[in-house]
C-alpha positions as CSV (number, residue, x, y, z in Angstrom):
1,M,-81.4,-5.1,18.3
2,N,-79.2,-4.9,21.4
3,I,-76.5,-2.6,20.2
4,G,-74.9,-2.4,23.6
5,G,-74.6,-6.2,23.8
6,G,-73.1,-6.3,20.3
7,A,-70.5,-3.7,21.2
8,G,-69.7,-5.6,24.4
9,A,-69.2,-8.8,22.4
10,V,-66.8,-7.0,20.0
11,L,-64.9,-5.5,22.9
12,G,-64.7,-8.8,24.5
13,T,-63.4,-10.4,21.4
14,A,-60.8,-7.6,20.9
15,S,-59.7,-8.0,24.6
16,G,-59.4,-11.7,24.0
17,I,-57.2,-11.2,20.9
18,E,-55.1,-8.7,22.9
19,N,-54.7,-11.2,25.7
20,L,-53.8,-13.9,23.3
21,A,-51.2,-11.7,21.6
22,A,-49.7,-10.8,25.0
23,S,-49.6,-14.4,26.0
24,L,-47.9,-15.4,22.8
25,A,-45.3,-12.6,23.1
26,A,-44.6,-13.6,26.6
27,R,-44.0,-17.2,25.5
28,L,-41.6,-16.0,22.9
29,G,-39.6,-14.0,25.4
30,G,-40.9,-10.5,24.8
31,S,-43.9,-8.3,25.5
32,I,-46.6,-6.7,23.4
33,G,-45.0,-3.3,23.8
34,T,-41.4,-4.3,22.7
35,Y,-41.9,-3.7,19.0
36,M,-43.3,-0.2,19.4
37,Q,-40.5,0.7,21.8
38,Q,-37.9,-0.3,19.2
39,L,-39.2,2.1,16.5
40,R,-37.3,5.3,16.1
41,P,-38.5,8.8,15.1
42,A,-37.7,9.1,11.4
43,S,-35.5,11.9,10.0
44,F,-33.1,12.7,7.1
45,R,-30.1,14.9,7.6
46,G,-31.6,15.8,11.0
47,M,-34.9,17.0,9.5
48,P,-37.7,15.0,11.2
49,F,-40.8,13.6,9.5
50,V,-43.5,11.1,10.5
51,S,-43.1,7.7,8.9
52,L,-46.2,6.0,7.6
53,G,-44.4,3.0,6.3
54,G,-42.5,1.9,3.2
55,S,-40.6,-1.0,1.7
56,A,-37.0,-2.2,1.3
57,S,-35.3,-4.4,-1.2
58,F,-32.2,-6.6,-0.7
59,G,-30.5,-9.3,-2.6
60,R,-27.4,-10.3,-4.7
61,R,-26.1,-9.0,-8.0
62,N,-26.1,-11.8,-10.5
63,E,-25.1,-11.9,-14.1
64,L,-27.0,-14.5,-16.1
65,H,-25.0,-16.5,-18.6
66,E,-27.0,-18.5,-21.2
67,Y,-25.3,-20.9,-23.6
68,A,-26.3,-22.3,-26.9
69,K,-27.7,-25.9,-26.6
70,R,-27.6,-25.8,-22.9
71,D,-31.0,-25.7,-21.0
72,E,-29.7,-24.5,-17.6
73,P,-28.1,-21.0,-17.4
74,W,-25.3,-20.1,-15.1
75,S,-25.8,-17.3,-12.7
76,E,-22.5,-15.5,-11.8
77,D,-22.6,-13.9,-8.3
78,L,-21.1,-10.4,-8.5
79,G,-21.6,-9.5,-4.8
80,R,-24.3,-8.1,-2.6
81,A,-26.8,-5.8,-4.3
82,A,-27.3,-2.2,-3.1
83,R,-29.9,-1.9,-0.4
84,R,-32.9,0.4,-1.3
85,F,-35.4,1.9,1.0
86,Q,-38.7,3.4,-0.1
87,V,-40.2,5.4,2.7
88,V,-43.6,7.1,2.9
89,G,-44.2,9.8,5.5
90,Y,-45.7,13.2,6.1
91,L,-45.2,16.7,7.5
92,V,-48.0,18.4,9.4
93,G,-48.7,21.7,11.1
94,D,-49.3,25.4,10.4
95,D,-45.6,25.7,9.4
96,V,-45.7,22.7,7.0
97,I,-44.7,24.9,4.0
98,Q,-41.5,26.0,5.8
99,K,-40.8,22.4,6.8
100,R,-41.2,21.2,3.2
101,E,-38.7,23.9,2.0
102,V,-36.2,22.7,4.6
103,M,-36.7,19.1,3.6
104,I,-36.2,20.0,-0.1
105,R,-32.9,21.7,0.7
106,Q,-31.7,18.7,2.6
107,I,-32.7,16.4,-0.2
108,E,-30.8,18.6,-2.8
109,T,-27.7,18.8,-0.7
110,Q,-24.7,17.2,-2.4
111,D,-23.3,13.8,-1.3
112,S,-24.8,11.2,1.1
113,G,-26.6,11.9,4.3
114,E,-27.9,10.1,7.4
115,L,-31.3,8.5,7.3
116,I,-32.9,7.4,10.6
117,H,-35.4,4.8,9.6
118,A,-38.2,3.8,11.9
119,S,-37.2,0.1,12.0
120,Y,-33.8,-0.1,10.2
121,G,-32.1,2.5,12.3
122,R,-29.2,4.8,11.1
123,R,-28.2,4.4,7.5
124,T,-25.9,6.4,5.2
125,V,-27.8,6.9,2.0
126,N,-28.2,8.9,-1.2
127,V,-31.6,10.1,-2.5
128,N,-32.6,8.7,-5.9
129,N,-36.0,10.4,-5.9
130,F,-38.2,12.5,-3.7
131,S,-41.7,13.7,-4.2
132,V,-44.2,15.8,-2.2
133,I,-48.0,15.3,-2.5
134,E,-50.4,18.0,-1.5
135,R,-54.2,17.5,-1.2
136,W,-56.8,20.2,-1.2
137,D,-58.9,18.4,1.3
138,K,-56.0,17.8,3.7
139,A,-54.7,21.2,4.7
140,R,-51.6,21.5,6.8
141,Y,-50.6,18.0,5.6
142,F,-48.0,17.1,3.0
143,E,-47.3,13.5,2.1
144,L,-43.6,12.6,1.3
145,R,-42.3,9.8,-0.7
146,F,-38.5,8.9,-0.6
147,D,-36.4,6.6,-2.6
148,F,-33.1,6.0,-0.8
149,I,-30.1,3.9,-1.8
150,E,-27.3,2.9,0.6
151,S,-24.0,4.8,0.2
152,G,-20.6,3.5,1.2
153,A,-17.2,5.2,1.6
154,S,-15.2,6.0,-1.5
155,L,-12.4,3.5,-1.1
156,F,-9.7,2.5,-3.5
157,P,-7.2,-0.4,-3.3
158,S,-3.8,0.4,-2.0
159,S,-1.3,-1.1,-4.5
160,S,1.9,-0.1,-2.6
161,S,1.1,-2.1,0.6
162,A,0.2,-5.2,-1.6
163,G,3.4,-4.8,-3.6
164,T,5.5,-4.5,-0.5
165,S,4.1,-7.6,1.0
166,L,4.6,-9.5,-2.3
167,I,8.2,-8.5,-2.4
168,A,8.8,-9.4,1.2
169,A,7.4,-12.8,0.7
170,A,9.5,-13.3,-2.5
171,V,12.7,-12.1,-0.7
172,S,12.0,-14.6,2.1
173,K,11.6,-17.4,-0.4
174,L,14.8,-16.4,-2.2
175,G,16.7,-16.5,1.1
176,L,15.6,-20.0,1.9
177,S,16.2,-21.2,-1.7
178,A,19.7,-19.7,-1.9
179,A,20.6,-21.3,1.5
180,A,19.3,-24.7,0.3
181,D,21.2,-24.6,-3.0
182,F,24.4,-23.4,-1.2
183,A,24.1,-26.4,1.2
184,S,23.6,-28.9,-1.6
185,K,26.8,-27.7,-3.3
186,V,29.2,-27.4,-0.4
187,L,28.3,-30.3,1.9
188,S,30.3,-32.8,-0.2
189,Q,33.2,-30.4,-0.4
190,L,33.6,-29.8,3.3
191,Q,35.1,-33.3,3.7
192,Y,38.4,-31.9,2.2
193,G,39.1,-30.0,5.4
194,A,40.5,-26.7,6.4
195,A,41.5,-25.5,3.0
196,V,37.9,-25.5,1.8
197,V,36.7,-23.7,4.9
198,G,39.6,-21.3,4.5
199,M,38.3,-20.4,1.1
200,A,34.8,-19.7,2.5
201,V,36.5,-17.4,5.1
202,S,38.6,-15.6,2.4
203,T,35.5,-15.1,0.1
204,A,33.4,-13.8,3.0
205,L,36.2,-11.5,4.0
206,T,36.4,-9.9,0.5
207,W,32.6,-9.5,0.4
208,Y,32.0,-8.0,3.8
209,T,35.0,-5.8,3.5
210,T,33.4,-4.3,0.4
211,A,30.2,-3.8,2.5
212,K,32.2,-2.0,5.3
213,N,33.8,0.3,2.7
214,L,30.4,1.1,1.1
215,V,28.9,2.2,4.4
216,G,31.5,4.9,4.5
217,D,30.8,6.1,1.0
218,A,31.0,9.9,0.6
219,R,27.6,10.2,-1.1
220,N,26.2,8.0,1.7
221,L,27.5,10.5,4.3
222,I,26.2,13.5,2.4
223,G,22.8,11.8,2.3
224,L,22.7,11.9,6.0
225,V,22.6,15.7,6.2
226,F,20.4,16.2,3.1
227,D,17.2,16.2,5.1
228,L,18.7,18.2,8.0
229,P,16.3,21.1,8.8
230,G,17.6,24.5,8.0
231,S,18.5,26.8,5.1
232,F,21.5,25.3,3.4
233,G,20.7,26.3,-0.1
234,R,19.3,24.2,-2.8
235,F,22.4,22.0,-3.2
236,A,22.2,20.6,0.3
237,G,19.2,20.4,2.5
238,S,15.6,19.6,1.7
239,A,14.3,22.7,3.4
240,T,14.5,24.5,0.0
241,V,14.0,21.5,-2.2
242,P,10.5,20.1,-1.3
243,T,9.4,16.6,-1.9
244,F,7.0,16.6,-4.9
245,S,6.4,12.8,-5.0
246,N,3.0,11.4,-4.4
247,Y,4.7,9.1,-2.0
248,P,6.6,11.5,0.3
249,S,8.9,10.1,2.9
250,A,8.8,11.0,6.6
251,P,10.4,14.4,7.2
252,T,13.4,14.7,9.5
253,P,12.3,16.1,12.9
254,A,13.0,19.8,13.4
255,T,15.1,19.1,16.5
256,T,17.6,16.9,14.7
257,T,21.2,18.2,14.8
258,T,24.4,17.3,13.0
259,A,25.6,15.5,16.2
260,D,22.4,13.3,16.1
261,L,23.2,12.4,12.5
262,I,26.8,11.6,13.3
263,A,25.7,9.3,16.1
264,Q,23.2,7.7,13.7
265,A,25.9,7.1,11.2
266,T,28.2,5.7,13.8
267,R,25.6,3.2,15.0
268,A,24.9,2.2,11.4
269,R,28.6,1.5,10.8
270,T,28.9,-0.4,14.0
271,A,25.9,-2.6,12.9
272,V,27.6,-3.4,9.6
273,S,30.8,-4.3,11.5
274,V,28.9,-6.5,13.9
275,A,27.1,-8.3,11.0
276,S,30.5,-8.7,9.2
277,S,32.0,-10.3,12.4
278,T,29.1,-12.6,12.6
279,L,29.6,-13.7,9.0
280,A,33.4,-14.2,9.6
281,A,32.7,-16.4,12.7
282,A,30.1,-18.4,10.7
283,A,32.6,-18.9,7.9
284,S,35.4,-20.0,10.2
285,S,33.2,-22.6,11.9
286,L,31.4,-23.8,8.7
287,D,30.6,-27.4,8.7
288,S,27.7,-29.7,7.6
289,T,25.5,-28.5,10.4
290,S,26.1,-24.7,10.1
291,T,25.3,-23.9,6.4
292,D,22.0,-22.3,7.4
293,A,23.7,-20.1,10.0
294,F,26.3,-19.0,7.4
295,A,23.5,-18.1,4.9
296,T,21.6,-16.2,7.6
297,A,24.8,-14.3,8.5
298,A,25.2,-13.3,4.8
299,R,21.7,-11.9,4.7
300,G,22.5,-10.1,7.9
301,V,25.3,-8.2,6.3
302,A,23.1,-7.1,3.4
303,S,20.3,-6.1,5.7
304,A,22.7,-4.1,7.9
305,L,24.1,-2.2,4.9
306,L,20.5,-1.4,3.8
307,A,19.6,-0.1,7.3
308,A,22.8,2.0,7.2
309,S,21.7,3.8,4.0
310,P,20.1,7.2,4.5
311,N,17.4,6.4,2.0
312,P,16.2,3.6,-0.3
313,A,17.9,5.2,-3.3
314,D,21.3,5.0,-1.6
315,G,20.5,1.5,-0.5
316,I,19.8,0.4,-4.0
317,R,23.0,2.1,-5.2
318,L,25.3,0.6,-2.5
319,L,23.8,-2.9,-2.5
320,S,24.0,-3.1,-6.3
321,A,27.8,-3.3,-5.9
322,L,27.4,-6.3,-3.7
323,A,24.8,-7.9,-6.0
324,V,27.4,-8.2,-8.8
325,F,30.1,-9.7,-6.6
326,S,32.3,-12.3,-8.4
327,P,35.4,-13.7,-6.6
328,A,38.4,-14.6,-8.6
329,A,38.6,-18.4,-9.2
330,P,41.6,-20.4,-7.8
331,T,44.2,-21.4,-10.3
332,T,45.0,-24.9,-8.9
333,S,43.4,-27.9,-10.6
334,S,44.0,-30.4,-7.8
335,T,41.2,-32.3,-6.1
336,I,41.3,-29.9,-3.1
337,G,41.7,-27.0,-5.4
338,M,38.5,-28.0,-7.3
339,A,36.7,-28.3,-3.9
340,M,37.9,-24.8,-3.0
341,E,36.6,-23.5,-6.3
342,V,33.2,-25.0,-5.7
343,M,33.1,-23.4,-2.2
344,Q,34.2,-20.0,-3.6
345,S,31.6,-20.1,-6.4
346,A,28.9,-21.2,-4.0
347,C,29.8,-18.4,-1.5
348,G,29.7,-15.9,-4.4
349,D,26.2,-17.1,-5.4
350,L,25.0,-16.9,-1.8
351,F,26.3,-13.4,-1.3
352,R,24.9,-12.0,-4.5
353,R,21.5,-13.4,-3.8
354,A,21.5,-12.0,-0.3
355,A,22.3,-8.6,-1.8
356,I,19.7,-8.9,-4.5
357,G,17.0,-9.6,-1.8
358,A,18.1,-6.4,0.0
359,V,18.0,-4.4,-3.2
360,A,14.4,-5.6,-3.8
361,T,13.5,-4.6,-0.3
362,A,14.9,-1.2,-0.8
363,A,13.0,-0.8,-4.1
364,S,9.7,-1.7,-2.2
365,T,10.2,1.3,0.1
366,Y,11.6,3.7,-2.6
367,K,9.4,6.7,-3.2
368,P,9.4,7.5,-7.0
369,T,9.0,11.1,-8.0
370,S,7.6,10.4,-11.4
371,A,6.5,7.6,-13.7
372,D,9.9,7.7,-15.4
373,D,11.7,7.5,-12.0
374,A,9.7,4.4,-11.1
375,A,10.5,2.8,-14.5
376,T,14.3,3.6,-14.0
377,V,14.4,1.9,-10.6
378,R,12.4,-1.0,-11.9
379,D,14.8,-1.6,-14.8
380,T,17.8,-1.3,-12.5
381,V,16.6,-3.9,-10.0
382,V,15.2,-6.2,-12.8
383,A,18.6,-6.1,-14.6
384,L,20.3,-7.4,-11.4
385,I,17.7,-10.1,-11.0
386,D,17.8,-11.1,-14.6
387,S,21.6,-11.6,-14.5
388,E,21.3,-13.8,-11.4
389,I,18.4,-15.8,-13.0
390,E,20.7,-16.6,-15.9
391,I,23.4,-17.8,-13.5
392,A,21.0,-19.9,-11.5
393,G,19.5,-21.4,-14.7
394,N,22.9,-22.3,-16.1
395,Q,24.0,-23.9,-12.8
396,G,20.8,-25.9,-12.4
397,D,19.7,-24.1,-9.2
398,D,16.1,-24.8,-9.8
399,S,14.8,-23.6,-6.4
400,T,16.7,-20.3,-6.6
401,Y,15.7,-19.9,-10.2
402,G,12.0,-20.1,-9.3
403,A,12.4,-17.7,-6.3
404,L,14.2,-15.2,-8.5
405,R,11.5,-15.3,-11.1
406,S,8.9,-14.7,-8.4
407,L,10.9,-11.8,-7.0
408,R,11.2,-10.3,-10.5
409,S,7.5,-10.4,-11.0
410,A,6.8,-8.9,-7.6
411,V,9.2,-6.0,-8.2
412,I,7.7,-5.2,-11.7
413,Q,4.2,-5.4,-10.4
414,D,5.0,-3.1,-7.4
415,L,6.8,-0.3,-9.3
416,N,4.5,-0.4,-12.3
417,S,1.5,0.0,-10.1
418,R,3.0,2.8,-8.0
419,G,4.5,4.6,-11.1
420,A,1.2,4.5,-12.9
421,G,-0.3,7.0,-10.5
422,L,2.5,9.5,-11.1
423,A,3.1,12.1,-13.8
424,A,5.7,11.5,-16.5
425,I,8.8,13.6,-17.1
426,K,8.4,16.0,-20.1
427,T,10.9,18.3,-21.8
428,F,9.6,21.9,-21.8
429,V,11.0,24.4,-24.3
430,I,10.4,28.1,-23.4
431,K,11.4,31.0,-25.7
432,A,12.5,33.2,-22.8
433,N,14.3,32.8,-19.5
434,L,11.4,33.3,-17.2
435,P,11.3,33.2,-13.4
436,A,10.3,29.9,-11.7
437,L,7.2,31.4,-10.2
438,V,5.9,32.5,-13.6
439,L,6.6,29.0,-15.1
440,A,4.9,27.2,-12.2
441,Q,1.8,29.3,-12.7
442,R,1.9,28.8,-16.5
443,L,2.6,25.1,-16.5
444,Y,0.8,23.9,-13.4
445,R,-1.5,26.8,-12.5
446,D,0.1,26.7,-9.1
447,P,3.0,29.1,-8.2
448,A,3.7,27.1,-5.0
449,R,5.4,24.5,-7.3
450,A,8.1,26.9,-8.2
451,D,10.6,25.2,-5.9
452,E,9.8,21.9,-7.6
453,L,10.8,23.3,-10.9
454,V,14.0,24.7,-9.5
455,A,14.9,21.2,-8.1
456,Q,14.2,19.6,-11.4
457,A,15.8,22.2,-13.8
458,N,18.7,23.2,-11.5
459,P,19.0,26.7,-13.0
460,V,21.8,29.2,-12.2
461,H,19.2,31.4,-10.6
462,P,15.4,30.8,-10.0
463,A,14.7,34.1,-11.7
464,F,16.2,32.9,-15.0
465,M,15.1,29.4,-15.7
466,P,16.7,27.7,-18.7
467,S,14.9,27.8,-22.0
468,S,14.8,24.0,-22.1
469,F,14.4,21.7,-19.1
470,K,12.8,18.5,-17.9
471,A,10.0,18.5,-15.3
472,L,6.8,16.7,-14.4
473,S,4.3,16.9,-17.1
474,S,1.4,17.7,-14.8
């Protein structure tokens, strides 16, 4: 038997297969060495090992629904299934025992780690199972079996941003609807001339004068310096009254001075005055083509007053006065007098709805300090909206009625979701007048929250807290 000839035939066949594979790879746009070059050295948490192979599983998560008397089931797609990687590898060498111990420590480390798979590349995974196989006839060689499952970041939905966008959309819809209802009421009344336009001017004057007075409110001015950096005691200045909300507002820069705040207040007052002048000009030139400009100017006054408020809480308080605006009805019963009354009522409706939109915007940026605080703000804003919903319904303003209902739902959803993540207010009864530090440690296991208790309970002195006070429950 010619062994050499047989071996030569085998080698020739192998060479032919290799040449065929190379030719095929070249036709497909690659080379026979491309696959091997793509493979990566395997490791887990930086600990290398040799990969022998493995398997991976992919797919979708499906919930199968089977119904009585129905042959075909319905498979509900619940999203992509978790990707799993089963890897077989080995460690080898005189120090294989030490390598195995290092690998075990990496496997038992908490949380996810990085797997470099030979063909799938870098993956963030958790280890479901790991086993080591030792064989007496294979010294210096430990076989490894891994069961990995992909791991993603721990992410939770942000309800505040979603709520804010819902409110913004509802406020925009309310502005358009209020403008449309205003136009439908006054277009037929403008034919009666200057007296009707004069009523719009007079009503606008009363409303924006109220706004200009509100921007100079004493509490509004005090609010400007409340966040001024420095030690002003616990009755003025947030340096000693820290924010304990889960939604803290941006702190005032340390370089801010009283002069800066005075300039800020001056600019805010000027903006309200400019917006008021714009509304006055729109009212004096009101005609069938300028009702939209008049409605836009009304919203501009409300927005300027909101921007002039030191914080959303003051914005809600100040704008609430504009949101209940109700001009006195004319006493005349003539045809022109009735037209003037329609104009006055329509202007009042438009102004209130502009203010309500601004109140809702302020509520969307308000930072509640507790679940009770969020509920209080929610009820305040919803009460204003409910009152206007009743007016719109009685007047047949269907477009505005629907917009107000949408705004009401958005405000409730936003403040309920944000308040749900906050602690409630609880009444604590203590048998002795203890220091705030002691109570903070006893109630919260955190003495750093002593200033929070002082801000809530408002004691005569922090060393002698009242025996009964309200504070966050946790």
